[in-house]
N, C-alpha and C positions, 0 to 999 in steps of 0.2 A: 627671421622666423616670425610667424604670425602669433598673435595671443592665443589663437585657437587650436594651434598645431601643438603647443607644449603643455596644454591642458591648464593653463592660467586664463584668468579673465572669466567673465560671467558665462559664456557659452562652453569653454573647456571644463569649467566646474560642474557644469549641468551634465556634459557627456560622462565625466568621471562619475557623478552620482548614479546616473542611469546604468553604467558598466557595473557599478557596485551591486545594484539591485538585481541586474541580470544575472551576475555571477551567483548570487544567493539563489536564484530560481534554478539556474543549470546545476548547481550542486545538488537541490532537492530532487531534480530528475534523475540525476545519477544515483543518489540514495535510494530513490523508490525502485529503479531497476535491480539494485543489490537486494532490497528488500523482498522484491518478487522471486530473485533467484533463490533465496533463503527459503521462501514459502514454498516454492516448487520442490526444493529438495526435501522439505518435510512432507509435502504431499506424496511424492515418490516413496519416502520411507513408509508412511501409512499404507499407500497402495501395495507396495511389496508384502508387507507384513499382513494386510487383508488377504491377499492372494494365498500366501503361505499358510495362514491359518483357516481360511475357508475350505481349502482343497479337501482335506480328509473329512470332512462334515457332511451330514445329511443336508438336504436342501432347506428343510425348516429350521435347522440349527445355524445356518450360515448367516453371517454379519452382513448388514445391509447399510452401513454408513460410509460415506464417501466424502472426500475434500475436494473443493473445486478451488482453483487459484486461476486468475485471468487478469491480464491488463487491459484496460478499456478506457479509451479517450484520456490518457495520461494518468489514469487512477489505477488502483489496484483492488480487486475483490477477492476475498478469501471467504468462502461459505461452506456450510456442511449441507449435505443432500442424504436423505434416505431413499432407497429405490426398492422397486419390487418388479416381478415379471408378471405380466397380464398375458393370458392367451384367449382371445375372444373365441366364442363357440365357432367351430368349423374352420378356425385359422390353422395354418401348418406352423408357423412361427410366432413365437412369444414377442411381445413388445415390452420395452422397459418405461416404467413411470417413475419419474423422479418427483420427490416432494422437498422443496426447498425448505429448511428449518429456519425458523425466525430467531434472530440474534438478540441477545439482551442488552443490557447496558454496559459501559466501559469497555466497549470493543470485545466482549467475550460473550459466548454462547453460555446460557444457564446450564449448569450441570444436570438440572432436572430434565432440561428439554432433550439432552443429549442420552441420558440414561433411559429416558421413555423409548428412545428409537434403537438403542444398542442392546445387543444380545448380552447376557451376564458375563460371558467370558472375555467380551471385549471392552467393557466399561472402562476398566483401568487405563488401558492403551489409549482409548479415545479421550479421555480427560487429560491425559498427559499431553498429547498431540494438541490439544485445544489450548492448553496454557501456553504451550510455545506459540501458537498462532496469534494469541491474544497478545502477546508481547509484540510481535510484528505488526498486527493491526493497529496497536496504541502509537507506536512509533511512526507509522504511516501517517496516522491523524495528525500528529504533531508536525512531521515534515510538510504535509499539505497546507496546514494552518500558516506555517512559515512561509511558504511559497506564496499564497493568498496576500499575506501581510506585505510581502515584498512588492507584489503587483499593485496592490492599494497604495504603498508608498511611493512607488515610482509614478503613479499616476497623478498623485497629489503633488509630488515634487515637479512634476513637469508643469502644472499650472501656476506654481509660484516661482516669482523671480528669484534667482540667485543674488545674495548680497554681495556688493563689491568687497573685495579683501583689503584690509589695511596694507600699507606698505610695509610695516614692521613685520606682519605675518608673512608676507609674500618673501621678505628677506630671509627670515627663519626657515622657511621651507627650501628655499633655493640652497641654503647652507647644508641642510640634511641631505 
């Protein structure tokens, strides 16, 4: 058996180090997928509530806040948008115009921003949904930072030579 095959020696240690960093990155990708699923479930809950509550209301009383969740380039975007219907003069159909709301600090939309765009009857629900989404955004941010750190560590580790292990340390590892 070659030194490189069993993970001992300089090249074997390098492969194991790279594999450890890669495992962290893969675990991060899986967690982002789980967070996206959780965010989509909250989005669907808000959408169903929005439809149910808007149905009996007159057009001017209807709520116009919606949540968007999308995965893009390995990332996760969760945002609020306010929409309205526009019917140009002479047009047969109305068009929808979305206004993306600006997010505040700490992965959360400011309550003031949401209350300005929400109707009185939907404010409590929208703020409760935003609190849940803010927790997902915060965790997502930490997971992305972890993945970025692992990629940088992998890059710098590849540049540095792996020190040779002492015979005593190698014997201890074989015993375990």
